[in-house]
N, C-alpha and C positions, 0 to 999 in steps of 0.2 A: 505494499500500499503507499509506504513512505519513498520508494522508486518511483512509482507513478506520480505523485505529487510533485516530485524533485523534477522529473521530466516536463511536466506542465509547466512549470516555472523555469526551466533552461532554455534560454534564447539559442537558437541555432546560428550557427557561426558559419561563415563561407572564408577558406583561406584564399589569398591572391598575392601577386605580388607587383613591385613597384621597382623602376628603375628610376634613380634619383640623381641628377646632375648639380652640383653647387652644394653650398655649407649650409647644413641646417643653422638657422638663426639669421638668415638673408634670404635672397630669394634664390629658390629651388625651381629645378624644372623636371616636370614628372612624366613617366611613362608608366601608364597601368596598362598590364596585360591581363585580360579576364580568363582564367582558365576553362571556364564554362563553354566559351564559344570563340575565344582567340579573338576578340573586341579589342582593339586599340586605343586607348584614350590619352590625350595629352595635355597638360594644363602647367601654369606657373603659380607658385604662391611664393609671398613673403612671410617667411616664419620668424617669429619674435626670437630673441636671443635666449629667452627662459624656456623655451620649449626643447626637451630633450628626445621625446619620442612623439613620430607621426602619430597625430590623432584627428580624425575629421569626422563629424557627422555620421557617427557609427561604425567607422574605418577604424581600427588601432594597428599600431607597430607593434608585433611579435620580436622582430630579430632584425637587425642590419649588419652588413656587410661590405666593406669598401671593396671593389673588386678592381679599382686602378685608379689613374688619373688620366684627363685629355686635355691636351693643349689646343685651344681653338686659335686661327688667326683672326681676331676681332679685327685689326688694322686692315685687311683684306676682306671684311665682310660675313666671316664665318661666325654664326652664332650656335647657342646652345640648341634651336630648334633644328638647324642643318645639320648638326649632328645626331641630332634624334630622328631626322628625315632618312639618314644612312641608318640608323641601328632600326629602325621601323620596317625598312625596305628586306634589311637581312632577316628579320624577326618572321616576314612575312612567307619567305623562302624556306626558314628552318621549320615553323611552323606547320607548312604543307608538306614538307618532306617526313617529319615526325609524325604526323596524322597519316599520311600513305604507308608508313612502316607499321602503323598500330592501327589497324581498321578498327577493332572494337572500343577504341577509345573514343573514336568519331562517332560510332552509333550510339554510345552511352551518353557522350557528350562531358565526359569526367576524364580531367588531364589533373592531376596534383600539381601544386604548386611548385613543391622542392624538383619534380620532375621536369616543368615548364622551364625553370631556371637552368638545370642542367643543361637540357636538350637545346632551348631555344634562345632565352634570353642573356644568358651570360656569356655563351659563345658568339652572337650578334653582337654585342657590346663590346665584347674583348677584341672581336675582328677590327670593328670599326674604330676603337683604340689604337690598334696596333698600326693599322694603314695611315692614321695620322702621325704616328710616331715615324714613319718611314720618310714623310716629304723633310723637304728642305725648312730651316726656320726661316720664316718671315722675316723681313727687314721692317716690317710694320709691328703693331702693337700684337702682343700675343697673350692668352689669359688661360690660367691652368685651374682646371675644377677637378673636384674629387667626383667618383662615378660609385654610387652605392647600389646594392640590390635590398630591398626592405620588405621582408615579409609582413604580410599586414592580415587582420582579420576583419571581414565585413559582416554586416548585421544579415545580409541576405545574399544570395548569388545572383549575378548580373548585375548587383546594385553599380550603378556610374557613378564616378567621381568627380565625372567634369564638372558637376553641379556647385560642387563646394569650392569656394574662393578664401577659405581663411581657416585659421586654427581657432579651436575655442579658448 
């Protein structure tokens, strides 16, 4: 009886993953990959310096890992968004390859967040970072940003984070 009462009051949660460019406590650029359907959302937030974890309207950070740094040639017009454009293109290719090799996941619509990071998100981000490392240094301004993978829990599957514009 107690177990069934506990289930009534326990909120269901859905794990997901973010790729974050920038330092927390400043403006961050976010790519959110929804594991249930492969939707990619992108947005930017200015986070207060007092914020230590990502929390947004039902989405809460569970873990964060810095996977590298990226140097952008901002003096030549390169932005965090152009970097994320490159990562998104790579994600779409890897996502399609991953699902074609695992048709059962495609049918059930379930891909675990950790598998998504290992198979799709992290390889796409690291490939885009390494490609930029090979370029000649710009004679104009450059800016280096940390790149994080942030595991989050959302209050429900398919929940969009693009509507969210600030931290509570």
